[in-house]
Short mmCIF file of the C-alpha atoms (twelve columns), coordinates in Angstrom:
data_MODEL
# 
_entry.id   MODEL 
# 
loop_
_atom_site.group_PDB 
_atom_site.id 
_atom_site.type_symbol 
_atom_site.label_atom_id 
_atom_site.label_alt_id 
_atom_site.label_comp_id 
_atom_site.label_asym_id 
_atom_site.label_seq_id 
_atom_site.Cartn_x 
_atom_site.Cartn_y 
_atom_site.Cartn_z 
_atom_site.pdbx_PDB_model_num 
ATOM 1   C CA . UNK A 1   14.236  11.406  13.323  1 
ATOM 2   C CA . UNK A 2   10.606  11.097  12.336  1 
ATOM 3   C CA . UNK A 3   8.777   10.005  8.986   1 
ATOM 4   C CA . UNK A 4   4.670   9.395   8.052   1 
ATOM 5   C CA . UNK A 5   4.385   6.313   5.587   1 
ATOM 6   C CA . UNK A 6   1.633   6.696   3.551   1 
ATOM 7   C CA . UNK A 7   -1.190  4.094   2.384   1 
ATOM 8   C CA . UNK A 8   -2.047  3.441   -1.267  1 
ATOM 9   C CA . UNK A 9   -4.860  1.998   -3.185  1 
ATOM 10  C CA . UNK A 10  -4.885  0.707   -6.346  1 
ATOM 11  C CA . UNK A 11  -6.903  1.842   -9.357  1 
ATOM 12  C CA . UNK A 12  -7.514  -1.456  -11.023 1 
ATOM 13  C CA . UNK A 13  -5.594  -4.449  -10.756 1 
ATOM 14  C CA . UNK A 14  -4.554  -6.801  -13.669 1 
ATOM 15  C CA . UNK A 15  -3.267  -10.195 -12.524 1 
ATOM 16  C CA . UNK A 16  -1.565  -11.765 -15.299 1 
ATOM 17  C CA . UNK A 17  1.051   -14.444 -15.699 1 
ATOM 18  C CA . UNK A 18  2.882   -16.817 -13.815 1 
ATOM 19  C CA . UNK A 19  6.602   -15.696 -13.770 1 
ATOM 20  C CA . UNK A 20  9.608   -18.484 -13.814 1 
ATOM 21  C CA . UNK A 21  10.337  -17.067 -9.947  1 
ATOM 22  C CA . UNK A 22  7.137   -17.996 -8.809  1 
ATOM 23  C CA . UNK A 23  5.313   -14.460 -8.359  1 
ATOM 24  C CA . UNK A 24  2.270   -13.380 -10.829 1 
ATOM 25  C CA . UNK A 25  3.167   -10.321 -13.500 1 
ATOM 26  C CA . UNK A 26  0.294   -7.718  -12.186 1 
ATOM 27  C CA . UNK A 27  -0.059  -4.118  -13.911 1 
ATOM 28  C CA . UNK A 28  -2.070  -1.782  -11.924 1 
ATOM 29  C CA . UNK A 29  -1.799  2.137   -11.131 1 
ATOM 30  C CA . UNK A 30  -1.033  2.886   -7.423  1 
ATOM 31  C CA . UNK A 31  -2.134  5.984   -6.000  1 
ATOM 32  C CA . UNK A 32  -1.192  7.649   -2.374  1 
ATOM 33  C CA . UNK A 33  -3.568  8.526   0.075   1 
ATOM 34  C CA . UNK A 34  -3.260  10.376  3.031   1 
ATOM 35  C CA . UNK A 35  -3.854  8.271   5.626   1 
ATOM 36  C CA . UNK A 36  -0.495  7.272   7.044   1 
ATOM 37  C CA . UNK A 37  1.307   5.561   9.956   1 
ATOM 38  C CA . UNK A 38  4.103   6.858   11.932  1 
ATOM 39  C CA . UNK A 39  7.673   6.080   12.659  1 
ATOM 40  C CA . UNK A 40  10.723  6.936   14.436  1 
ATOM 41  C CA . UNK A 41  14.171  5.977   14.374  1 
ATOM 42  C CA . UNK A 42  17.228  7.691   16.922  1 
ATOM 43  C CA . UNK A 43  20.723  6.739   17.718  1 
ATOM 44  C CA . UNK A 44  21.024  5.045   20.631  1 
ATOM 45  C CA . UNK A 45  25.172  5.289   22.060  1 
ATOM 46  C CA . UNK A 46  24.018  3.354   24.649  1 
ATOM 47  C CA . UNK A 47  23.167  0.168   22.665  1 
ATOM 48  C CA . UNK A 48  25.811  -1.761  21.122  1 
ATOM 49  C CA . UNK A 49  26.392  -1.110  17.188  1 
ATOM 50  C CA . UNK A 50  24.169  -2.653  15.040  1 
ATOM 51  C CA . UNK A 51  21.157  -3.590  17.457  1 
ATOM 52  C CA . UNK A 52  17.902  -1.762  17.027  1 
ATOM 53  C CA . UNK A 53  15.016  -2.314  19.759  1 
ATOM 54  C CA . UNK A 54  11.761  -1.930  18.174  1 
ATOM 55  C CA . UNK A 55  8.462   -0.852  19.851  1 
ATOM 56  C CA . UNK A 56  4.605   -0.530  18.424  1 
ATOM 57  C CA . UNK A 57  1.549   1.726   19.280  1 
ATOM 58  C CA . UNK A 58  -1.807  2.132   17.031  1 
ATOM 59  C CA . UNK A 59  -3.432  -0.866  15.567  1 
ATOM 60  C CA . UNK A 60  -1.672  -4.611  16.757  1 
ATOM 61  C CA . UNK A 61  1.194   -5.797  14.146  1 
ATOM 62  C CA . UNK A 62  0.541   -9.794  14.029  1 
ATOM 63  C CA . UNK A 63  3.354   -11.945 13.275  1 
ATOM 64  C CA . UNK A 64  7.021   -12.745 14.790  1 
ATOM 65  C CA . UNK A 65  9.169   -9.502  15.492  1 
ATOM 66  C CA . UNK A 66  11.866  -10.663 13.415  1 
ATOM 67  C CA . UNK A 67  9.491   -10.842 10.565  1 
ATOM 68  C CA . UNK A 68  8.810   -6.935  10.874  1 
ATOM 69  C CA . UNK A 69  9.739   -5.252  7.068   1 
ATOM 70  C CA . UNK A 70  10.705  -2.232  9.288   1 
ATOM 71  C CA . UNK A 71  13.595  -4.696  10.580  1 
ATOM 72  C CA . UNK A 72  14.186  -6.408  7.733   1 
ATOM 73  C CA . UNK A 73  15.014  -2.690  6.280   1 
ATOM 74  C CA . UNK A 74  17.663  -1.853  8.918   1 
ATOM 75  C CA . UNK A 75  19.197  -5.357  8.521   1 
ATOM 76  C CA . UNK A 76  19.360  -4.958  4.498   1 
ATOM 77  C CA . UNK A 77  21.406  -1.624  4.849   1 
ATOM 78  C CA . UNK A 78  23.205  -3.450  8.250   1 
ATOM 79  C CA . UNK A 79  24.595  -6.062  5.596   1 
ATOM 80  C CA . UNK A 80  26.629  -3.279  4.224   1 
ATOM 81  C CA . UNK A 81  26.862  -0.675  6.174   1 
ATOM 82  C CA . UNK A 82  28.039  -0.337  9.954   1 
ATOM 83  C CA . UNK A 83  25.370  1.194   11.967  1 
ATOM 84  C CA . UNK A 84  25.174  2.511   15.391  1 
ATOM 85  C CA . UNK A 85  22.652  1.218   18.288  1 
ATOM 86  C CA . UNK A 86  19.130  1.832   17.326  1 
ATOM 87  C CA . UNK A 87  15.827  2.761   18.438  1 
ATOM 88  C CA . UNK A 88  12.904  2.334   16.325  1 
ATOM 89  C CA . UNK A 89  8.951   3.182   17.136  1 
ATOM 90  C CA . UNK A 90  5.996   2.404   14.759  1 
ATOM 91  C CA . UNK A 91  2.798   4.190   15.100  1 
ATOM 92  C CA . UNK A 92  0.316   1.767   13.094  1 
ATOM 93  C CA . UNK A 93  -2.721  3.653   11.588  1 
ATOM 94  C CA . UNK A 94  -3.364  1.848   8.471   1 
ATOM 95  C CA . UNK A 95  -5.089  -0.830  8.457   1 
ATOM 96  C CA . UNK A 96  -3.181  -4.228  8.409   1 
ATOM 97  C CA . UNK A 97  -3.915  -6.762  5.442   1 
ATOM 98  C CA . UNK A 98  -6.031  -4.107  3.839   1 
ATOM 99  C CA . UNK A 99  -4.529  -4.186  0.470   1 
ATOM 100 C CA . UNK A 100 -3.392  -0.396  1.252   1 
ATOM 101 C CA . UNK A 101 0.416   -1.624  1.400   1 
ATOM 102 C CA . UNK A 102 1.106   -0.230  4.988   1 
ATOM 103 C CA . UNK A 103 3.987   -2.625  5.573   1 
ATOM 104 C CA . UNK A 104 5.879   -1.939  2.502   1 
ATOM 105 C CA . UNK A 105 5.328   2.091   3.147   1 
ATOM 106 C CA . UNK A 106 6.906   1.381   6.515   1 
ATOM 107 C CA . UNK A 107 9.731   -0.497  5.693   1 
ATOM 108 C CA . UNK A 108 10.554  2.165   2.466   1 
ATOM 109 C CA . UNK A 109 10.595  5.017   4.726   1 
ATOM 110 C CA . UNK A 110 12.902  3.176   7.228   1 
ATOM 111 C CA . UNK A 111 15.142  3.240   4.438   1 
ATOM 112 C CA . UNK A 112 14.641  6.755   3.295   1 
ATOM 113 C CA . UNK A 113 15.027  8.036   7.243   1 
ATOM 114 C CA . UNK A 114 18.164  6.097   7.982   1 
ATOM 115 C CA . UNK A 115 19.481  7.320   4.970   1 
ATOM 116 C CA . UNK A 116 18.992  10.638  5.893   1 
ATOM 117 C CA . UNK A 117 19.644  10.293  9.817   1 
ATOM 118 C CA . UNK A 118 22.661  8.441   9.110   1 
ATOM 119 C CA . UNK A 119 23.948  10.573  5.932   1 
ATOM 120 C CA . UNK A 120 24.702  7.367   3.936   1 
ATOM 121 C CA . UNK A 121 24.165  8.869   0.714   1 
ATOM 122 C CA . UNK A 122 22.323  5.832   -0.818  1 
ATOM 123 C CA . UNK A 123 21.533  7.101   -4.492  1 
ATOM 124 C CA . UNK A 124 17.835  6.874   -5.843  1 
ATOM 125 C CA . UNK A 125 19.228  3.204   -7.973  1 
ATOM 126 C CA . UNK A 126 20.743  2.119   -4.397  1 
ATOM 127 C CA . UNK A 127 17.474  2.515   -2.658  1 
ATOM 128 C CA . UNK A 128 15.363  0.753   -5.163  1 
ATOM 129 C CA . UNK A 129 16.957  -1.700  -5.237  1 
ATOM 130 C CA . UNK A 130 17.268  -2.334  -1.091  1 
ATOM 131 C CA . UNK A 131 13.312  -2.042  -1.549  1 
ATOM 132 C CA . UNK A 132 12.688  -3.945  -4.008  1 
ATOM 133 C CA . UNK A 133 14.471  -6.767  -1.887  1 
ATOM 134 C CA . UNK A 134 12.052  -5.902  1.069   1 
ATOM 135 C CA . UNK A 135 8.849   -6.364  -1.282  1 
ATOM 136 C CA . UNK A 136 7.380   -6.009  -4.244  1 
ATOM 137 C CA . UNK A 137 5.119   -2.456  -3.229  1 
ATOM 138 C CA . UNK A 138 8.046   -1.129  -1.177  1 
ATOM 139 C CA . UNK A 139 9.334   0.625   -4.225  1 
ATOM 140 C CA . UNK A 140 6.639   2.681   -4.927  1 
ATOM 141 C CA . UNK A 141 6.552   4.164   -1.623  1 
ATOM 142 C CA . UNK A 142 10.431  5.634   -2.124  1 
ATOM 143 C CA . UNK A 143 8.603   8.548   -4.549  1 
ATOM 144 C CA . UNK A 144 4.938   7.832   -3.795  1 
ATOM 145 C CA . UNK A 145 2.608   9.675   -6.649  1 
ATOM 146 C CA . UNK A 146 0.616   8.333   -9.272  1 
ATOM 147 C CA . UNK A 147 2.530   5.287   -11.190 1 
ATOM 148 C CA . UNK A 148 1.881   2.579   -13.464 1 
ATOM 149 C CA . UNK A 149 3.139   -0.505  -12.022 1 
ATOM 150 C CA . UNK A 150 3.952   -3.407  -13.719 1 
ATOM 151 C CA . UNK A 151 6.019   -6.765  -13.170 1 
ATOM 152 C CA . UNK A 152 6.207   -7.774  -9.524  1 
ATOM 153 C CA . UNK A 153 4.762   -4.377  -8.750  1 
ATOM 154 C CA . UNK A 154 8.439   -2.920  -8.797  1 
ATOM 155 C CA . UNK A 155 8.553   -1.681  -12.171 1 
ATOM 156 C CA . UNK A 156 7.315   2.002   -12.435 1 
ATOM 157 C CA . UNK A 157 6.279   4.338   -14.436 1 
ATOM 158 C CA . UNK A 158 4.658   7.755   -13.682 1 
ATOM 159 C CA . UNK A 159 1.441   8.949   -15.111 1 
ATOM 160 C CA . UNK A 160 -0.072  12.306  -14.284 1 
ATOM 161 C CA . UNK A 161 -3.597  11.829  -12.841 1 
ATOM 162 C CA . UNK A 162 -5.694  14.770  -12.072 1 
ATOM 163 C CA . UNK A 163 -7.991  14.474  -8.943  1 
ATOM 164 C CA . UNK A 164 -8.352  17.746  -7.629  1 
ATOM 165 C CA . UNK A 165 -11.862 18.173  -6.215  1 
ATOM 166 C CA . UNK A 166 -12.845 14.520  -5.837  1 
ATOM 167 C CA . UNK A 167 -14.070 13.299  -2.574  1 
ATOM 168 C CA . UNK A 168 -12.293 9.413   -1.552  1 
ATOM 169 C CA . UNK A 169 -13.948 7.454   0.895   1 
ATOM 170 C CA . UNK A 170 -12.132 4.343   2.066   1 
ATOM 171 C CA . UNK A 171 -13.725 1.751   4.457   1 
ATOM 172 C CA . UNK A 172 -12.444 -0.653  6.489   1 
ATOM 173 C CA . UNK A 173 -14.566 -4.416  6.600   1 
ATOM 174 C CA . UNK A 174 -12.642 -5.342  9.550   1 
ATOM 175 C CA . UNK A 175 -11.535 -8.630  8.062   1 
ATOM 176 C CA . UNK A 176 -8.022  -9.528  7.223   1 
ATOM 177 C CA . UNK A 177 -7.580  -11.073 3.810   1 
ATOM 178 C CA . UNK A 178 -4.583  -12.758 3.096   1 
ATOM 179 C CA . UNK A 179 -2.848  -11.877 -0.529  1 
ATOM 180 C CA . UNK A 180 -1.222  -15.105 -0.667  1 
ATOM 181 C CA . UNK A 181 -4.691  -16.585 -0.078  1 
ATOM 182 C CA . UNK A 182 -6.356  -14.504 -2.557  1 
ATOM 183 C CA . UNK A 183 -2.935  -14.740 -5.889  1 
ATOM 184 C CA . UNK A 184 -3.570  -18.654 -5.320  1 
ATOM 185 C CA . UNK A 185 -7.500  -17.982 -6.527  1 
ATOM 186 C CA . UNK A 186 -7.041  -15.261 -8.838  1 
ATOM 187 C CA . UNK A 187 -6.817  -17.194 -12.331 1 
ATOM 188 C CA . UNK A 188 -4.484  -15.307 -14.486 1 
ATOM 189 C CA . UNK A 189 -5.801  -12.992 -17.168 1 
ATOM 190 C CA . UNK A 190 -5.171  -12.304 -20.375 1 
ATOM 191 C CA . UNK A 191 -6.101  -8.357  -20.466 1 
ATOM 192 C CA . UNK A 192 -4.363  -5.951  -22.533 1 
ATOM 193 C CA . UNK A 193 -5.935  -2.714  -22.007 1 
ATOM 194 C CA . UNK A 194 -4.566  0.350   -21.522 1 
ATOM 195 C CA . UNK A 195 -5.041  0.576   -17.676 1 
ATOM 196 C CA . UNK A 196 -3.027  4.007   -17.436 1 
ATOM 197 C CA . UNK A 197 -5.013  5.808   -20.299 1 
ATOM 198 C CA . UNK A 198 -8.344  4.786   -18.594 1 
ATOM 199 C CA . UNK A 199 -7.042  6.015   -15.072 1 
ATOM 200 C CA . UNK A 200 -6.029  9.399   -16.591 1 
ATOM 201 C CA . UNK A 201 -9.534  9.992   -18.181 1 
ATOM 202 C CA . UNK A 202 -10.996 10.093  -14.672 1 
ATOM 203 C CA . UNK A 203 -13.561 8.528   -11.693 1 
ATOM 204 C CA . UNK A 204 -16.476 9.181   -13.902 1 
ATOM 205 C CA . UNK A 205 -15.258 7.384   -16.453 1 
ATOM 206 C CA . UNK A 206 -13.796 4.026   -14.866 1 
ATOM 207 C CA . UNK A 207 -17.266 2.421   -13.876 1 
ATOM 208 C CA . UNK A 208 -17.455 -1.248  -15.783 1 
ATOM 209 C CA . UNK A 209 -13.876 -0.282  -17.384 1 
ATOM 210 C CA . UNK A 210 -11.616 -0.054  -14.256 1 
ATOM 211 C CA . UNK A 211 -11.580 -3.733  -12.736 1 
ATOM 212 C CA . UNK A 212 -9.614  -5.345  -9.814  1 
ATOM 213 C CA . UNK A 213 -8.855  -9.124  -10.730 1 
ATOM 214 C CA . UNK A 214 -8.944  -10.092 -7.279  1 
ATOM 215 C CA . UNK A 215 -12.089 -8.751  -6.474  1 
ATOM 216 C CA . UNK A 216 -14.262 -11.814 -7.606  1 
ATOM 217 C CA . UNK A 217 -12.369 -14.181 -5.193  1 
ATOM 218 C CA . UNK A 218 -12.507 -11.776 -2.008  1 
ATOM 219 C CA . UNK A 219 -16.174 -10.824 -2.560  1 
ATOM 220 C CA . UNK A 220 -17.528 -14.265 -2.769  1 
ATOM 221 C CA . UNK A 221 -15.085 -15.465 0.094   1 
ATOM 222 C CA . UNK A 222 -15.599 -12.441 2.313   1 
ATOM 223 C CA . UNK A 223 -19.374 -11.269 1.695   1 
ATOM 224 C CA . UNK A 224 -18.894 -8.167  4.396   1 
ATOM 225 C CA . UNK A 225 -16.470 -6.838  1.650   1 
ATOM 226 C CA . UNK A 226 -19.057 -7.087  -1.021  1 
ATOM 227 C CA . UNK A 227 -21.491 -5.189  1.368   1 
ATOM 228 C CA . UNK A 228 -19.033 -2.246  1.882   1 
ATOM 229 C CA . UNK A 229 -18.498 -1.785  -1.777  1 
ATOM 230 C CA . UNK A 230 -22.348 -1.810  -2.400  1 
ATOM 231 C CA . UNK A 231 -22.635 0.488   0.724   1 
ATOM 232 C CA . UNK A 232 -20.244 3.040   -1.203  1 
ATOM 233 C CA . UNK A 233 -22.455 2.425   -4.326  1 
ATOM 234 C CA . UNK A 234 -25.265 3.334   -2.726  1 
ATOM 235 C CA . UNK A 235 -23.837 6.714   -1.018  1 
ATOM 236 C CA . UNK A 236 -23.339 7.968   -4.541  1 
ATOM 237 C CA . UNK A 237 -19.797 6.909   -5.717  1 
ATOM 238 C CA . UNK A 238 -18.965 7.267   -9.284  1 
ATOM 239 C CA . UNK A 239 -16.883 4.476   -8.852  1 
ATOM 240 C CA . UNK A 240 -16.217 1.723   -6.110  1 
ATOM 241 C CA . UNK A 241 -13.407 -0.740  -5.789  1 
ATOM 242 C CA . UNK A 242 -11.469 -3.199  -3.866  1 
ATOM 243 C CA . UNK A 243 -7.877  -2.355  -3.059  1 
ATOM 244 C CA . UNK A 244 -5.440  -4.409  -3.803  1 
ATOM 245 C CA . UNK A 245 -5.770  -8.246  -2.617  1 
ATOM 246 C CA . UNK A 246 -8.399  -6.639  0.111   1 
ATOM 247 C CA . UNK A 247 -10.056 -6.108  2.283   1 
ATOM 248 C CA . UNK A 248 -10.320 -2.270  2.057   1 
ATOM 249 C CA . UNK A 249 -12.758 -0.640  -0.689  1 
ATOM 250 C CA . UNK A 250 -12.848 2.741   -1.305  1 
ATOM 251 C CA . UNK A 251 -15.264 4.992   -3.691  1 
ATOM 252 C CA . UNK A 252 -15.287 8.479   -5.608  1 
ATOM 253 C CA . UNK A 253 -17.610 11.120  -5.252  1 
ATOM 254 C CA . UNK A 254 -18.228 14.583  -6.903  1 
ATOM 255 C CA . UNK A 255 -19.416 15.536  -3.446  1 
ATOM 256 C CA . UNK A 256 -18.683 14.763  -0.338  1 
ATOM 257 C CA . UNK A 257 -21.177 11.725  1.160   1 
ATOM 258 C CA . UNK A 258 -23.125 10.898  3.861   1 
ATOM 259 C CA . UNK A 259 -21.183 7.972   5.415   1 
ATOM 260 C CA . UNK A 260 -21.537 8.388   9.076   1 
ATOM 261 C CA . UNK A 261 -24.567 5.550   9.398   1 
ATOM 262 C CA . UNK A 262 -21.347 3.092   8.663   1 
ATOM 263 C CA . UNK A 263 -19.422 4.369   11.818  1 
ATOM 264 C CA . UNK A 264 -15.869 3.335   12.680  1 
ATOM 265 C CA . UNK A 265 -15.796 1.201   9.462   1 
ATOM 266 C CA . UNK A 266 -15.025 4.856   7.708   1 
ATOM 267 C CA . UNK A 267 -10.895 5.116   8.248   1 
ATOM 268 C CA . UNK A 268 -10.838 8.085   5.609   1 
ATOM 269 C CA . UNK A 269 -12.801 10.441  4.004   1 
ATOM 270 C CA . UNK A 270 -11.456 13.417  2.261   1 
ATOM 271 C CA . UNK A 271 -11.423 15.988  -0.574  1 
ATOM 272 C CA . UNK A 272 -8.016  15.405  -3.115  1 
# 
């Protein structure tokens, strides 16, 4: 069985107080975008029950195999349900460390895939609890549509957002930015903006109002990210921003922009 986990972008990102659990409260609107990985899971009766063999293709996935969020998703389900032997393949198209939530999306879709493939009958609340245990962004990807995310990112409120007719461009500056590094260099903000209300006004009203608090550090520490954002603005973007903790940047345009000179940095150009 195959699923296609999608990426997301952050429309505004407020980094707020430090929580007692060591995390930071945030406020952001997350929007799914049509940039997708592919994950396949099949039952292999020749493998011992409870084991999973995982393979990869596409973009390289750094880190130790045991730390892969897709495998963690399987282990989370295996902690309370007996699973057969499984084979899993992940084709990676979403940039790693790009602020696009690809790893979280992959893990969330593995939960959905197992629930369907193995008839686990896990309800929405059970899936949300499992996803929250895997990562702050994971619950969003269980029902990917525009949502206001608060708390660590797991407190979700759907919002209505009409972007029909807008062009979205996504650029990959080609650098990996550590989320932990960015959080460590982003001071808490006392920002009580009604983020959802601003977002719902549309991209033509976002410039100067819709801000990503993490940009200040990333654009200073990784100048290429700032240059990519400037390229989008020079091409006519009504609004351009970094997504999440970076390094990917995006822009919204009224008409199709000319970005051919940016070559492989353009990883998505689509009309919404």
